VORONU-780240 format. One line per field, with one value per residue: x, y, z of N, C-alpha, C in turn; residue number from 1; chain. Coordinates in Angstrom, 1 decimal, padded with zeros to 4 digits. Layout:
VORONU-780240
neast	[X_...]
nnorth	[Y_...]
nup	[Z_...]
caeast	[X_...]
canorth	[Y_...]
caup	[Z_...]
ceast	[X_...]
cnorth	[Y_...]
cup	[Z_...]
i	[NUM_...]
ch	[A_...]
end
This chain:
VORONU-780240
neast	[027.0_027.9_026.2_027.0_026.0_025.6_028.2_029.2_027.7_028.7_031.4_030.9_030.1_032.4_033.8_034.0_031.0_028.8_028.1_025.2_021.7_020.5_022.4_022.6_021.2_022.8_025.0_023.8_023.1_025.7_026.4_024.4_021.8_018.5_017.7_016.0_016.3_019.0_019.1_017.4_018.9_021.2_020.0_019.2_021.7_022.8_020.8_021.2_023.7_026.0_027.0_028.1_028.3_028.5_030.1_031.0_034.3_036.1_038.3_039.8_041.5_041.1_038.6_038.6_039.4_042.1_043.4_043.9_043.4_044.2_042.9_043.9_042.4_042.2_040.1_037.9_037.0_034.3_033.0_033.3_031.4_029.5_031.1_032.2_029.9_029.4_031.7_031.5_029.3_030.1_030.3_032.7_034.0_035.0_035.5_035.3_036.4_037.2_040.1_042.3_044.5_048.1_051.1_053.1_051.3_048.4_046.0_042.6_040.4_039.7_039.5_038.9_039.5_038.5_039.3_039.5_041.9_044.8_044.5_041.7_041.0_042.2_040.7_038.2_038.8_039.4_036.8_035.5_036.8_036.0_033.2_033.0_034.3_037.0_040.5_042.9_044.4_045.7_046.4_047.2_048.5_048.0_050.5_050.8_048.8_049.0_047.7_044.6_042.5_040.1_039.4_039.4_037.5_038.1_036.8_037.1_036.6_036.0_034.7_031.6]
nnorth	[-058.3_-056.8_-056.4_-056.9_-054.8_-052.8_-052.4_-051.3_-048.9_-047.6_-047.3_-045.5_-043.1_-042.3_-040.8_-037.8_-036.0_-035.4_-032.1_-031.4_-031.1_-033.5_-035.3_-037.9_-039.5_-039.6_-040.9_-043.3_-044.4_-044.9_-047.2_-048.9_-049.0_-047.8_-044.4_-044.2_-046.8_-046.6_-044.5_-045.5_-047.7_-046.4_-044.8_-046.9_-048.0_-045.9_-045.8_-048.3_-047.9_-048.5_-046.5_-043.7_-040.9_-038.6_-036.2_-032.9_-032.1_-029.3_-027.2_-024.9_-022.7_-022.3_-021.5_-018.9_-018.5_-017.6_-017.7_-019.9_-021.3_-023.6_-023.7_-024.2_-024.8_-024.2_-025.6_-025.9_-029.1_-029.5_-027.7_-028.3_-029.3_-027.2_-025.0_-026.1_-026.1_-023.4_-022.5_-024.0_-022.8_-020.6_-019.2_-019.3_-021.5_-024.7_-027.2_-028.8_-030.1_-032.4_-033.3_-035.3_-033.7_-033.6_-034.3_-031.5_-030.0_-028.3_-028.1_-028.9_-028.6_-028.1_-026.1_-025.4_-022.6_-020.4_-017.8_-014.7_-013.4_-013.3_-011.4_-011.1_-013.7_-013.9_-012.0_-013.2_-015.4_-014.0_-013.0_-015.5_-016.4_-014.5_-014.8_-017.3_-017.1_-017.7_-017.7_-019.0_-020.0_-021.0_-020.0_-021.7_-021.3_-022.4_-023.2_-024.4_-026.6_-030.0_-032.5_-033.6_-035.6_-038.2_-041.1_-044.1_-046.9_-050.1_-052.8_-056.2_-058.4_-061.0_-060.8_-061.2]
nup	[028.5_025.5_022.4_018.9_017.4_019.3_020.1_017.7_017.6_019.9_019.1_017.0_018.3_019.3_017.6_015.6_015.7_013.1_011.9_011.4_010.5_011.4_012.9_014.0_012.3_010.0_011.2_011.9_009.4_008.4_009.8_009.0_010.1_011.1_012.0_014.1_015.4_016.0_017.9_019.8_020.8_021.7_023.8_025.5_026.1_027.6_029.7_030.9_031.9_030.5_028.9_030.3_029.8_027.0_025.1_023.8_022.7_023.1_021.4_022.9_022.3_019.5_019.6_020.5_023.0_024.6_026.9_029.5_032.5_035.0_038.1_041.3_044.3_047.8_050.0_052.7_053.9_054.7_053.2_050.6_048.6_048.4_047.7_045.3_043.7_043.5_042.1_039.7_038.6_037.3_034.1_032.6_033.5_032.7_033.8_037.0_039.9_042.6_044.4_046.4_048.7_048.4_050.1_050.4_049.0_049.3_048.0_047.1_045.4_042.0_039.2_035.7_034.0_031.4_029.2_027.2_027.4_029.6_031.7_031.9_032.6_035.1_036.4_036.5_038.1_040.5_041.0_041.4_043.7_045.5_045.6_046.6_049.0_049.3_050.0_049.6_046.8_043.6_040.5_037.5_034.5_031.2_028.9_026.4_024.4_024.9_024.6_023.4_023.6_024.0_025.9_023.9_022.9_021.7_019.7_019.0_016.2_017.1_019.4_021.1]
caeast	[027.7_027.4_026.0_027.8_025.4_025.9_029.7_029.3_027.2_029.7_032.5_030.6_030.0_033.8_034.4_033.4_029.6_028.6_027.4_024.1_020.4_020.2_023.7_022.4_020.7_024.0_025.8_023.1_023.3_027.0_026.5_023.4_020.5_017.6_018.0_015.2_017.0_020.3_018.8_016.8_020.0_022.0_019.3_019.3_023.1_022.8_020.0_021.8_025.0_027.2_027.6_027.8_028.1_029.3_030.0_031.9_035.7_036.3_039.7_039.5_042.3_040.5_037.3_038.8_039.8_043.5_044.0_043.3_044.1_043.7_043.0_043.9_041.7_042.2_038.7_037.6_036.3_032.9_032.4_033.7_030.3_028.9_032.1_032.2_028.7_029.6_032.7_030.9_028.2_030.7_030.3_034.1_034.5_034.6_035.8_035.4_036.5_037.9_041.2_043.0_045.8_049.3_052.4_053.1_050.3_047.2_044.8_041.7_039.4_040.3_038.6_039.5_038.9_038.8_039.0_040.1_043.3_045.2_043.9_040.3_041.0_042.5_039.5_037.2_039.3_039.2_035.4_035.1_037.3_035.2_031.9_033.1_035.0_038.3_041.6_044.1_044.3_046.8_046.1_048.2_048.2_048.4_051.4_050.4_048.0_049.8_046.9_043.2_041.8_039.3_039.6_038.6_037.3_038.1_036.2_037.5_035.5_035.7_033.9_030.2]
canorth	[-058.4_-056.0_-057.0_-056.3_-053.5_-051.9_-052.0_-050.4_-047.6_-047.0_-046.9_-044.4_-041.9_-041.9_-040.0_-036.5_-036.0_-034.4_-030.9_-031.4_-031.0_-034.8_-036.0_-039.3_-040.2_-039.8_-041.9_-044.6_-044.8_-045.4_-048.6_-049.7_-049.1_-046.6_-043.4_-044.6_-047.9_-046.1_-043.7_-046.4_-048.5_-045.4_-044.5_-048.1_-048.1_-044.9_-046.2_-049.4_-047.5_-048.8_-045.2_-042.7_-039.6_-038.3_-034.7_-032.3_-031.7_-028.0_-026.7_-023.5_-021.6_-022.1_-020.9_-017.5_-018.4_-017.7_-017.9_-021.1_-021.6_-024.6_-023.1_-025.1_-024.1_-024.9_-025.5_-026.7_-030.3_-029.4_-026.7_-028.6_-029.4_-025.9_-024.2_-026.7_-025.7_-022.0_-022.4_-024.6_-021.9_-019.6_-019.6_-019.5_-022.8_-026.0_-028.4_-028.5_-031.4_-032.5_-034.3_-035.3_-032.9_-034.5_-033.8_-030.0_-029.3_-028.4_-027.8_-030.0_-028.4_-027.6_-025.6_-024.9_-021.3_-020.0_-016.4_-014.2_-013.1_-013.6_-010.5_-011.5_-015.0_-013.6_-011.3_-014.2_-016.1_-013.2_-013.0_-016.8_-016.5_-013.6_-015.3_-018.6_-016.7_-018.5_-016.9_-019.8_-020.6_-020.9_-020.2_-022.3_-021.1_-023.3_-022.7_-025.0_-027.8_-031.2_-033.6_-033.3_-036.8_-038.9_-042.6_-044.8_-048.3_-050.9_-054.1_-057.1_-059.2_-062.3_-060.6_-061.3]
caup	[027.3_024.4_021.1_017.8_017.0_020.4_019.9_016.5_018.0_020.9_018.3_016.2_019.0_019.7_016.5_015.4_015.3_012.0_012.2_010.4_011.2_012.0_012.9_014.3_011.0_009.2_011.9_011.8_008.0_008.2_010.3_008.4_010.8_011.0_013.0_015.3_016.0_016.6_019.1_020.8_021.4_022.4_025.0_026.3_026.6_028.7_030.8_031.7_032.5_029.6_028.5_031.4_029.2_025.9_024.9_022.8_023.1_022.5_021.3_023.4_021.6_018.3_019.9_020.9_024.4_024.5_028.3_030.1_033.8_036.0_039.3_042.4_045.5_049.1_050.5_053.9_053.4_055.0_052.3_049.3_047.7_048.2_046.9_044.0_043.0_043.2_041.1_038.5_038.1_036.4_032.6_032.2_034.0_032.0_034.7_038.4_040.5_043.9_044.5_047.7_048.8_048.5_050.6_050.6_048.0_050.1_047.3_047.0_044.4_040.8_038.1_034.5_033.7_030.1_028.9_026.0_027.8_031.0_032.7_032.0_033.3_036.5_037.0_036.7_039.3_041.7_041.3_042.0_045.1_046.4_045.8_047.5_050.2_049.3_049.9_049.2_045.5_042.7_039.0_036.7_033.1_030.1_027.9_025.1_024.5_024.5_024.2_023.5_023.1_025.0_025.8_022.9_023.1_020.4_019.8_018.0_015.6_017.7_020.6_020.8]
ceast	[027.1_027.2_026.9_027.3_025.7_027.3_029.9_028.8_028.2_030.9_032.2_030.5_031.4_034.4_033.6_031.9_029.4_027.8_026.4_022.8_020.1_021.5_023.5_021.9_021.9_024.9_025.1_023.2_024.6_027.2_025.3_022.1_019.7_018.0_017.2_015.8_018.3_020.0_018.2_018.0_020.9_021.3_019.4_020.7_023.3_022.1_020.6_023.2_026.2_027.8_027.1_027.5_028.8_029.1_031.0_033.3_036.0_037.8_039.6_040.3_041.6_039.1_037.4_039.2_041.3_044.2_043.2_044.1_043.4_044.0_042.9_043.4_041.9_040.9_038.5_036.7_034.7_032.2_032.6_032.6_029.7_029.9_032.2_031.1_028.8_030.6_032.2_029.8_028.8_030.7_031.7_034.7_034.0_034.7_035.8_035.3_037.4_039.0_041.8_044.3_046.9_050.5_052.2_052.1_048.9_045.9_043.9_040.6_040.1_039.2_039.4_038.8_039.4_038.4_039.8_041.6_043.5_044.6_042.4_040.1_041.2_041.4_038.4_037.6_039.1_037.7_034.9_035.5_036.4_033.8_031.9_033.8_036.2_039.5_042.9_043.8_045.5_046.4_047.3_047.9_048.8_049.4_051.1_049.6_048.8_048.9_045.4_042.5_041.1_039.7_038.8_038.6_037.3_037.6_036.7_036.4_035.1_035.0_032.4_029.4]
cnorth	[-057.6_-056.8_-056.3_-055.0_-052.5_-051.5_-051.1_-049.0_-046.9_-046.5_-045.6_-043.1_-041.5_-041.0_-038.7_-036.7_-035.0_-033.2_-030.7_-031.3_-032.3_-035.6_-037.5_-040.1_-040.5_-040.9_-043.3_-045.2_-045.5_-046.8_-049.4_-049.9_-047.8_-045.7_-043.8_-045.7_-047.5_-045.4_-044.5_-047.2_-047.5_-045.0_-045.7_-048.3_-047.1_-045.3_-047.4_-049.2_-047.9_-047.6_-044.3_-041.4_-039.6_-036.8_-034.2_-032.0_-030.4_-027.7_-025.2_-022.4_-021.3_-021.5_-019.5_-017.4_-018.7_-017.9_-019.0_-021.3_-022.7_-023.9_-024.1_-024.3_-024.9_-024.6_-026.4_-027.9_-030.1_-028.4_-027.1_-028.7_-028.0_-025.0_-024.8_-026.2_-024.2_-021.8_-022.9_-023.7_-020.8_-020.0_-019.9_-020.8_-024.0_-027.2_-027.9_-029.8_-031.4_-033.6_-034.2_-034.5_-034.0_-033.8_-032.3_-029.3_-029.4_-028.2_-029.1_-029.8_-027.7_-027.2_-025.2_-023.7_-020.8_-018.5_-015.9_-013.9_-013.4_-012.7_-010.8_-012.8_-014.7_-012.8_-012.2_-015.0_-015.3_-013.1_-014.4_-016.9_-015.6_-014.2_-016.6_-018.3_-017.6_-017.6_-017.7_-020.5_-020.3_-021.1_-020.7_-022.2_-022.1_-022.6_-023.1_-026.3_-029.0_-032.3_-033.2_-034.5_-037.4_-040.4_-043.2_-046.3_-049.0_-052.3_-054.9_-057.9_-060.4_-062.1_-060.7_-060.6]
cup	[026.2_023.1_020.1_017.4_018.1_020.4_018.8_016.9_019.0_020.1_017.5_017.0_019.6_018.7_016.5_015.0_014.2_012.5_011.1_011.2_011.9_012.0_013.2_013.2_010.2_009.9_011.8_010.4_007.8_008.8_009.9_009.2_010.7_012.2_014.3_016.1_016.7_017.9_020.2_021.5_022.2_023.8_026.0_026.9_027.7_029.9_031.6_032.2_031.7_029.1_029.7_030.8_027.9_025.6_024.0_023.5_022.4_022.5_021.6_022.6_020.2_018.4_020.4_022.3_024.5_025.9_029.0_031.4_034.6_037.3_040.4_043.6_046.7_049.8_051.7_053.4_053.6_054.0_050.8_048.3_047.4_047.4_045.5_043.1_042.6_042.1_039.7_037.9_037.2_035.0_032.1_032.6_033.2_032.8_036.1_039.1_041.8_043.8_045.9_047.7_048.9_049.0_051.0_049.7_048.7_049.4_047.0_046.0_043.2_039.8_036.9_034.1_032.3_029.9_027.7_026.2_029.2_032.0_032.9_032.8_034.8_037.2_037.3_038.0_040.5_042.0_041.9_043.4_046.0_046.6_046.7_048.8_050.4_049.2_049.4_047.9_044.7_041.3_038.3_035.3_032.2_029.2_026.5_025.4_024.0_024.0_024.3_022.9_024.3_024.9_024.7_023.2_021.8_020.7_018.7_017.4_016.3_019.0_020.3_021.9]
i	[1_2_3_4_5_6_7_8_9_10_11_12_13_14_15_16_17_18_19_20_21_22_23_24_25_26_27_28_29_30_31_32_33_34_35_36_37_38_39_40_41_42_43_44_45_46_47_48_49_50_51_52_53_54_55_56_57_58_59_60_61_62_63_64_65_66_67_68_69_70_71_72_73_74_75_76_77_78_79_80_81_82_83_84_85_86_87_88_89_90_91_92_93_94_95_96_97_98_99_100_101_102_103_104_105_106_107_108_109_110_111_112_113_114_115_116_117_118_119_120_121_122_123_124_125_126_127_128_129_130_131_132_133_134_135_136_137_138_139_140_141_142_143_144_145_146_147_148_149_150_151_152_153_154_155_156_157_158_159_160]
ch	[A_A_A_A_A_A_A_A_A_A_A_A_A_A_A_A_A_A_A_A_A_A_A_A_A_A_A_A_A_A_A_A_A_A_A_A_A_A_A_A_A_A_A_A_A_A_A_A_A_A_A_A_A_A_A_A_A_A_A_A_A_A_A_A_A_A_A_A_A_A_A_A_A_A_A_A_A_A_A_A_A_A_A_A_A_A_A_A_A_A_A_A_A_A_A_A_A_A_A_A_A_A_A_A_A_A_A_A_A_A_A_A_A_A_A_A_A_A_A_A_A_A_A_A_A_A_A_A_A_A_A_A_A_A_A_A_A_A_A_A_A_A_A_A_A_A_A_A_A_A_A_A_A_A_A_A_A_A_A_A]
end
């Protein structure tokens, strides 16, 4: 069971982290604890698995990456981990994950590739395919961004 302070800290890291020299100091002050206490509780929440990870959400188009392709790859199952590591090693890749193929859709590995333009994106995809020795893949380009939010957790006052 989470304490009230743990819940406040979890809620605070679901918002934008200030771009300052000591962002956790500012966040700690907002909930009325020291930076040291805030970081200690945050570390404990991570250590006990209550928080798996937290990170930045990048708006790629605003960062200069105008071409974004979700690439579906057909990879032999016995090579999936090796190929996944190869694909994830490319700087242009922000996501790499495996999914079960469904029906007539034979693809089981997916990468999100970002580039300044469509031609650069396709060139990166070709390099990835060559390095991983994959011939069956399908780049699916983003037309527009519909949603860019993460899951948020809300706690009520009557929870302890």
